[in-house]
Every structure is written in structure tokens, then in C-alpha cells.
C-alpha positions, 0 to 999 in steps of 0.5 A: 451488522455488516462487517466493515470493509477495507478495500485495497486497490492496485496490482499484484504480481508474481514476485521472484525473491532470492532465497538464502541459497545462491541462485535459488529463487522463491516464487510468490505473489506480492505487490504494494497494495496487496502486501498491505492487505495481507498484513491487514488481514493478519493483524485485524480480527473478524470485525473487519473484512479485507478485500482486494480490487485488481484484474488478472488473466486466465492463465495458471499464474493468475489463478495462483493469485486468486488461490492465494487470496482465498487462502489468506482470507482476502476477499477477491470478489472485485478481482476481474478477469481479462481475456487477453492480458496476464498478471505481471512479474517482478524480481527482487535483487539485493545489495546490502539489504537495499532492493532493486527491482526488474519488472515484466508488467507492460502487458499486465491485466491490472492496467485495466482494473479501472476500465469499468466504472460500474464495477468500481462503484459497485466495489466501493459502495458501502466500503469503509476504507479504500486504500491505494497507492501511487503505483495504483494510479501510475499503471493506469492510462489517463482516462482509467486513472480519472475514472478511478479518482471520480469513483473514489470521490463519489465513494468519499462523499458517501462515507468512504475514507480514502487512504493514499500512499504516494509510493513514488516510482518515476519509471512508471510515469511518462515524466516527472511533471505527470508523476507530481500532478497524478500524485497530488491530484489523488492526495487531494481526495485522501482522508489520510496520506502516508508519504515517505520523506526521501521521495518527497524531498527528491521529487517535490523538493520538500526541505523537511517533513513539516513541508511535506505535511503542509503541502499535502494538507494545503491540497485537501488531504485530511491527515498526513503521516510522514515515513522517514526510513526508521528515523523520527517521524512527523504527523499533522492534520485532523488527528493532531500534530506531533513528532515521534522520536526514539524509534528503535533502528534495524539493520535491514536484511531486505527492505521490500515492503518496509512502507507496506507493512508500516501502513498496515501496522498503522491502520490496524492500530488506528482502526482498533482505537489507537491515537496517531502516535501510538499507531505510528509506533505500531507501524514502525514495530511491524516494519522493523520486524519485516525488514529483518527477513527476505521477501515482501510477506513475512509471517514471522514478523506478524507473529513477533508483533502479535506475540508481543501485543501491538501497542494500544492506547 
């Protein structure tokens, strides 16, 4: 039997994050969809294959990313190489645990990840889960964005489940209207949407989490789980409807990858048979551990969760 594949699609970059020593910075490889893939690889057993689809350059830092994927057990078969562009870079600044970012990504090779329709169809053929984010589509020129969505539509018709985190980043879009159109157009193809309520309220005017769920379901999404910054959460769609309360709070050291790790914890539990409520609590438990440390990828958080056993039904 072929091992089912979760294919994460997007941009990975060189990450500079502050260490515990003033003026010392740590270098890593991260990016929202890669972060989720990294946590999924550590949470799922050998019954699942985790892959990444992106584009990098020819230089040392691009090779560092490929070496990183190999070391972490993430399949890089569908990471193509660009003859001119290179991998992007970002730096994380912290203020009382809340992060802000500085980016150097205008010439990122990942902007061309969807330029080859044949590559996309090959990568998605037989894929069980395709995972992408609002950043994935935001960095693409409009024709490449359409190419990616067309490929996802074909794959979905053939049985691939599409999972989408809107991850709204206004600076990556030409204007707010283009962002809203791009996000909702992608969500319409998704079997599962994982929005964050504060973003949805700010940019779509949703008055509560139920409004977010209703809007995405009306577009054609199958199921919606609304993240809420560690507070009570809601879900609705094909896996039922409900509210989740009593989630343990955490004072963050660094909120980088909070949503990315939640998505991984949720998906890992769900793919292992958990119902939606249990999967949400699993995602929250992982995210809560992750924000207690600096940086996007936190092995200690995974160890704490797996040692305590991820919730199962």
C-alpha cells in the first residue's frame, strides 16, 4: 500500500530569531507552511509521508534549506531550483512576546513555485492532503495564483483534500480588496479552512466566530475551525458544529508559529481519528507549548506533547 502524502505548499526562508543573549541572532529555516510540515513530520508516524512544494535557488542558503528538509524527514522531491532567484530572508523582533517581522523576499525563488503547471499536477497526483496558506497565494503573481488554484481544483476532484489557512498578511497584497478576493477564492476550494478570528474581524468585518464560519461555508468550504488567540474557539461544517471552552492560557515568550503549530497539532490528531473537538484541544496544547519558546520550530514543545500523549478520542 502506498504511504499517503501530505503536501505542504509555500515559501520557506532563512529565519533570524533573537537568542537569549542580547544582540545574538540564531539562523534557521522556517516559513508558515514549512513550520506546519515540520510539526506534522514529528507528530505523525511512518504511516504518513510529509512533503514540501516550493522553489529555491542555487546558492548556499538554498542548499541549506534542502539539507534541512532531508535531515527533518520532509520529502523535497517537488522543491524546484531557480537559476537566478534565491531563497528569501526574514528576521523576528519581539516585544513582550509579540512578534514583528522584517522581510527580504522581493526576489524570492518561491514566487515562481507555480510557474510550471505540469510540475504542480505531478506533485498533486495521488496526494491525500494538500496544505497551503494565504501567504502561499499572496506571494504569487496573479497568473501563477490561478495556475495553482486550477491544479488544486483538479486534484480535489480526484480525491485530494485541500486544507487552507488564510493567514492574512496585507503587506503581501496590492490592496485589501485583492487580498479578500484571493483568500475567499482559495477557501472556496478547501475541504478545511483554519482562519484566525482577529484577522477575519479586522479584514472581513466578522462580528463573531460564527460569522466567520458562515461566510466560509457559504463560499463552498467543507469545514471551518476558527482560531482565537488561545481563547474559546468555534467550528462548523462537515464534521459538525460546536464551541470549545476551557482552553488553558499561556503567557507567550514568542508567538511565532502559534497558528502554524496549532494547524499541525489539529491535523495530526484528526488524521489519527480524533473528532473535531479533540483535535482542536490537541492543536491548542501544541501551540501553547510552542509559544513558550523562541523561534518557529521548537523541538521541546513536541517532546512535551508527545511525552504527555496527544489527545485521542
